[in-house]
C-alpha positions in Angstrom: 0.0 0.1 0.1 2.7 2.4 0.7 2.5 5.8 2.9 -0.5 8.0 2.3 0.3 11.2 0.3 0.5 14.7 1.8 -2.3 16.7 0.4 -1.9 20.4 0.9 -3.8 23.2 -0.6 -0.8 25.4 -1.4 -2.7 28.3 -2.7 -4.4 29.0 0.3 -1.0 28.7 2.3 0.4 31.2 -0.2 -2.9 33.5 0.2 -2.8 33.2 4.1 1.0 33.9 4.3 0.6 37.0 2.0 -2.5 38.3 3.7 -0.9 37.8 7.2 2.0 39.8 6.1 -0.2 42.6 4.8 -2.6 42.6 7.7 0.4 42.5 10.0 1.8 46.0 8.6 -1.8 47.3 8.0 -1.2 47.4 4.3 -4.4 47.8 1.9 -4.4 46.5 -1.7 -4.7 50.3 -2.7 -1.6 51.1 -0.7 0.1 48.0 -2.1 -0.7 48.9 -5.5 0.8 52.2 -4.9 4.0 50.9 -3.3 4.6 48.5 -6.3 4.2 51.2 -8.5 6.9 53.3 -7.1 8.9 50.1 -7.7 8.3 50.1 -11.4 5.6 47.1 -11.1 2.4 47.9 -12.9 -0.4 46.0 -11.3 -3.9 47.4 -10.5 -5.7 47.3 -7.2 -8.1 44.8 -8.9 -5.4 42.3 -10.3 -3.7 42.6 -6.9 -6.8 41.4 -5.0 -7.5 38.7 -7.8 -4.0 37.2 -7.5 -4.2 37.0 -3.9 -7.6 35.9 -3.2 -6.9 33.0 -5.7 -3.4 32.2 -4.2 -2.0 32.0 -7.8 0.6 34.3 -7.7 4.2 33.7 -8.7 7.1 33.8 -6.2 8.5 36.8 -8.2 5.2 38.6 -7.3 5.3 37.6 -3.6 8.9 39.0 -3.2 7.7 42.2 -5.0 4.9 42.6 -2.3 7.6 41.9 0.4 9.9 44.4 -0.9 7.0 47.0 -1.3 5.9 46.8 2.5 9.2 46.6 3.8 9.5 43.1 4.9 12.9 41.6 5.4 12.1 38.4 6.8 8.7 36.0 6.7 7.6 33.8 9.1 6.0 30.8 7.2 4.8 29.5 10.7 2.0 32.2 10.5 0.1 30.1 8.3 -0.3 27.0 10.7 1.4 23.8 11.3 3.1 21.5 8.6 0.7 19.5 6.8 0.2 15.7 8.0 0.0 12.6 5.9 -3.4 11.6 4.9 -5.4 10.2 2.0 -6.6 12.7 -0.6 -10.1 12.9 -1.6 -10.2 9.9 -4.1 -8.8 7.5 -1.4 -5.7 6.9 -3.5 -2.2 6.8 -1.9 
């Protein structure tokens, strides 16, 4: 049978991490958009909101956001504990 596969919603973790960093610094999407624009990154407030809500942004976008808000370190434990092994929805391993 083998060991169960670890099933993790990585997009949700990315969303939670970026949202927690923005929240910690009280940065709105409008403010983030202005700070990104000052760095030469062209995004609309709506495109930022869409990327973040889906959690489907690139790591480059994540770094741009972290630089824009002045983050020098990111604590990934803010999104919760490491995933545990479990069977995925179709019970395959």
